[in-house]
C-alpha positions in Angstrom: 13.0 18.7 5.6 14.0 17.5 9.1 11.4 16.1 11.5 9.2 14.3 9.0 8.8 11.4 11.4 8.1 13.0 14.8 8.4 9.8 16.9 9.5 6.2 16.3 7.0 4.0 14.6 6.8 0.2 14.5 5.5 -0.9 11.1 4.0 -4.4 10.5 3.4 -5.9 7.0 1.1 -8.8 7.0 1.8 -11.2 4.2 -1.5 -12.9 4.3 -2.7 -16.1 2.6 -6.0 -15.6 1.0 -8.5 -17.9 -0.7 -12.0 -18.0 -2.2 -13.8 -17.6 1.2 -14.2 -13.9 2.0 -15.3 -14.6 5.6 -12.2 -16.8 6.1 -10.0 -14.1 4.6 -11.3 -11.5 7.0 -11.0 -13.9 9.9 -7.4 -14.6 9.0 -6.6 -10.9 8.6 -8.1 -10.2 12.1 -5.9 -12.9 13.7 -2.8 -11.6 12.1 -3.5 -7.9 12.7 -4.1 -8.6 16.4 -0.8 -10.6 16.5 1.0 -7.6 15.1 -0.7 -5.3 17.6 0.4 -7.5 20.4 4.0 -7.3 19.1 3.8 -3.5 19.4 3.0 -2.4 15.9 1.3 1.0 15.6 0.8 0.8 11.8 -0.3 -2.5 10.2 -0.6 -3.1 6.5 -2.5 -5.9 4.7 -1.8 -6.9 1.1 -3.5 -6.0 -2.2 -6.8 -7.9 -2.6 -6.6 -9.3 0.9 -10.3 -10.3 1.1 -10.4 -12.1 -2.3 -8.4 -14.0 -4.9 -6.6 -11.7 -7.3 -7.8 -11.7 -10.9 -10.1 -10.0 -13.3 -12.5 -12.9 -13.1 -12.8 -12.3 -9.4 -13.2 -8.5 -9.1 -17.0 -8.3 -9.8 -17.8 -11.3 -7.7 -16.0 -10.0 -4.6 -16.6 -6.2 -5.1 -18.2 -4.2 -2.3 -19.9 -0.8 -2.4 -18.1 1.9 -0.3 -20.1 5.0 -1.3 -21.9 6.8 0.1 -19.6 6.5 3.1 -20.0 4.8 5.5 -21.6 1.9 3.7 -24.0 -0.5 5.3 -22.7 -3.8 6.6 -24.4 -5.6 3.7 -22.8 -3.2 1.2 -19.3 -3.6 2.6 -18.6 -6.2 5.3 -14.9 -5.6 4.8 -15.2 -1.9 5.6 -16.9 -2.7 8.9 -14.5 -5.5 9.7 -11.5 -3.2 9.1 -13.0 -0.4 11.1 -13.7 -2.7 14.1 -10.3 -4.3 13.8 -8.5 -1.0 13.8 -10.4 0.0 17.0 -9.8 -3.5 18.6 -6.1 -3.5 17.8 -5.7 0.2 18.5 -3.6 0.6 15.4 -3.5 2.5 12.2 -4.7 -0.2 9.8 -4.2 -0.1 6.0 -6.6 -2.6 4.5 -4.4 -3.4 1.5 -7.0 -3.2 -1.2 -10.4 -4.7 -2.1 -12.5 -4.7 -5.2 -14.9 -1.7 -5.1 -18.1 -1.3 -7.1 -19.6 2.2 -7.7 -23.2 1.9 -8.6 -23.5 5.5 -9.9 -20.8 5.0 -12.5 -21.1 1.2 -13.0 -17.4 1.0 -12.5 -15.0 -1.2 -10.5 -11.9 0.0 -8.7 -9.0 -1.5 -6.8 -9.3 0.4 -3.5 -7.3 0.7 -0.3 -8.8 1.9 3.0 -6.9 3.4 5.9 -8.5 3.4 9.4 -7.4 5.2 12.6 -7.0 3.5 16.0 -10.5 4.7 16.9 -12.0 2.9 13.9 -12.6 6.0 11.8 -11.8 6.0 8.1 -8.9 8.3 7.4 -8.2 7.8 3.7 -9.2 6.0 0.5 -6.9 5.3 -2.4 -8.0 3.9 -5.8 -5.2 2.3 -7.8 -4.2 5.1 -10.2 -2.2 3.0 -12.7 -3.8 -0.2 -13.8 -1.8 -3.4 -14.3 -1.9 -3.9 -18.1 1.2 -5.8 -19.3 2.2 -8.4 -22.0 5.5 -10.1 -21.6 5.6 -12.8 -24.4 6.0 -16.3 -23.1 5.7 -15.1 -19.5 2.5 -13.2 -18.5 -0.3 -11.2 -20.0 -2.7 -9.3 -17.6 -5.1 -6.5 -18.2 -6.8 -5.0 -15.1 -8.4 -2.4 -17.4 -10.6 -5.1 -18.9 -12.6 -4.8 -15.6 -11.2 -2.0 -13.4 -11.2 1.7 -13.8 -8.4 3.9 -12.4 -8.5 6.2 -9.5 -7.6 9.9 -10.1 -5.7 11.3 -7.2 -2.5 11.2 -5.1 -3.2 10.0 -1.6 -1.4 11.6 1.3 -2.6 11.3 4.9 -1.4 12.5 8.3 -1.0 10.0 11.1 -1.0 11.9 14.4 1.4 11.9 16.2 3.9 10.5 13.6 3.6 12.5 10.4 2.5 12.1 6.8 2.4 8.9 4.7 1.5 8.2 1.1 -0.7 5.3 0.0 -0.5 3.7 -3.5 -1.2 0.2 -4.9 1.1 -2.2 -6.6 1.7 -1.0 -10.2 1.6 2.6 -8.9 5.1 2.0 -7.7 6.4 1.9 -11.3 5.5 5.6 -11.7 8.1 7.6 -9.6 6.1 10.8 -10.0 3.7 9.7 -7.2 6.5 8.9 -4.9 8.4 12.2 -5.7 5.3 14.3 -5.0 4.6 12.5 -1.7 8.2 13.0 -0.5 8.3 16.6 -1.6 5.0 17.1 0.3 6.7 15.9 3.5 5.8 12.1 3.7 8.2 9.9 5.7 6.8 6.6 4.4 5.5 5.3 1.1 3.2 2.3 1.4 2.4 0.0 -1.5 0.2 -3.1 -1.0 1.0 -5.1 -4.1 0.6 -8.4 -5.8 3.6 -8.7 -8.1 3.8 -12.1 -9.8 6.7 -14.6 -10.3 7.8 -12.8 -13.5 7.7 -9.1 -12.5 8.5 -9.9 -8.8 11.8 -11.6 -9.7 12.7 -8.7 -12.1 11.6 -5.6 -10.2 10.0 -6.0 -6.8 13.1 -5.2 -4.6 14.5 -2.9 -7.2 11.4 -0.7 -7.3 11.2 -0.5 -3.5 14.9 0.4 -3.2 14.7 2.9 -6.1 11.7 4.8 -4.6 13.5 4.9 -1.2 16.8 6.0 -2.8 15.2 8.7 -5.0 13.3 10.3 -2.2 15.3 9.4 1.0 12.2 8.1 2.8 11.0 4.7 4.1 9.2 2.4 1.6 6.9 -0.6 2.5 5.7 -3.2 0.1 3.1 -5.7 1.3 2.3 -8.8 -0.8 -0.1 -11.7 -0.5 1.5 -15.0 0.4 2.4 -17.2 -2.5 -0.1 -19.9 -3.4 0.9 -22.1 -6.3 -2.6 -23.7 -6.4 -4.2 -20.3 -7.1 -4.8 -18.9 -10.6 -2.4 -16.0 -9.9 0.9 -16.6 -8.2 2.0 -13.7 -6.0 5.6 -13.0 -5.5 5.6 -12.6 -1.7 8.8 -11.1 -0.2 7.0 -8.2 1.6 9.7 -5.7 2.6 10.6 -2.5 4.3 13.4 -0.3 2.9 15.1 2.5 4.8 15.8 6.0 3.5 19.3 4.9 2.4 17.8 2.1 0.2 18.8 -0.8 2.5 16.3 -3.6 3.0 15.5 -3.6 6.7 13.3 -6.7 6.7 12.0 -9.1 4.0 9.4 -11.9 4.2 9.8 -15.2 2.4 7.0 -16.7 0.2 4.5 -17.9 2.7 2.3 -16.3 5.3 4.2 -14.3 7.9 4.4 -10.8 9.4 7.5 -8.7 9.1 8.3 -5.7 11.3 10.5 -2.6 11.1 11.2 0.2 13.5 11.1 3.5 11.7 13.0 6.5 13.1 13.1 10.0 12.0 16.9 10.2 12.6 17.5 7.8 9.7 15.8 10.2 7.2 17.7 13.2 8.6 21.1 11.4 8.6 20.6 10.2 5.0 19.6 13.6 3.7 22.5 15.2 5.6 25.0 12.8 4.1 23.7 13.0 0.5 21.9 16.4 0.5 19.9 16.1 -2.8 17.1 18.0 -1.2 19.2 21.2 -1.3 20.9 20.4 -4.6 17.9 20.1 -7.0 18.0 22.5 -9.9 14.4 23.8 -10.3 15.9 26.5 -12.5 16.7 23.8 -15.0 13.7 21.5 -14.6 10.3 21.8 -12.9 9.3 20.7 -9.4 6.5 18.3 -10.2 5.1 18.6 -6.7 4.3 22.3 -7.5 2.4 21.5 -10.7 -1.2 20.4 -11.3 -1.6 17.6 -8.7 -5.0 16.1 -7.9 -5.5 15.2 -4.2 -9.3 14.7 -4.6 -11.2 12.3 -6.9 
């Protein structure tokens, strides 16, 4: 399993403040991504719903059409803004997520787009597990009232670094996705996510560290900045965790960029010291990465 990360990679997580004005959100994203690029980042991540407010009442209003690909500028101004920004910044750019509308199915999705440094689309991930929770006296939220789930695991190669996995927010609570990605040779699991003040306090850092510990890979969680005047209060605290489950960097609550230098040696040293990759008992239980796994919608 050595050599997953072929050369050092500087990762930037942009904890962006967003509001009701989509054009202003895109402009703010551009400014921050260019700042990260100037700081030497090769992979830049934006948060979940970075071009709109987060909430079921907002998804249809802000949704864009991505298919057939590429969409027109009128169909998806965000797609074209991200493509141009990846090329301008010469970075791999993960556009957190945006609300997507599919005319042929009349469905809405929570969708992430990854662009290469030449501006070409590399991957699309639709949130697989929808955020439907009810914690009495705390929070009730049902994404499934508006959104439909995606239906695949999303792994993508980033020449010349290696493979990463993309998932969104609530997806992190399902370790199967992370295990499959790690077993398939990913060095990094990325989760743009908007945990709230209840679930964030309980599980944000715990989930990030657990996925890193279980799989001995890097994990990055990118949140929107907290806005207590918004209808949904994001947790913030975007973070990068190393393969030994140590928090390398963590944002506060407001808008900021956090950076981490990822190195392949950290994965190799962690796996050499605690060699779970050679100790698994697939004669006792199955290797889920070898089962029926969907990599296409």
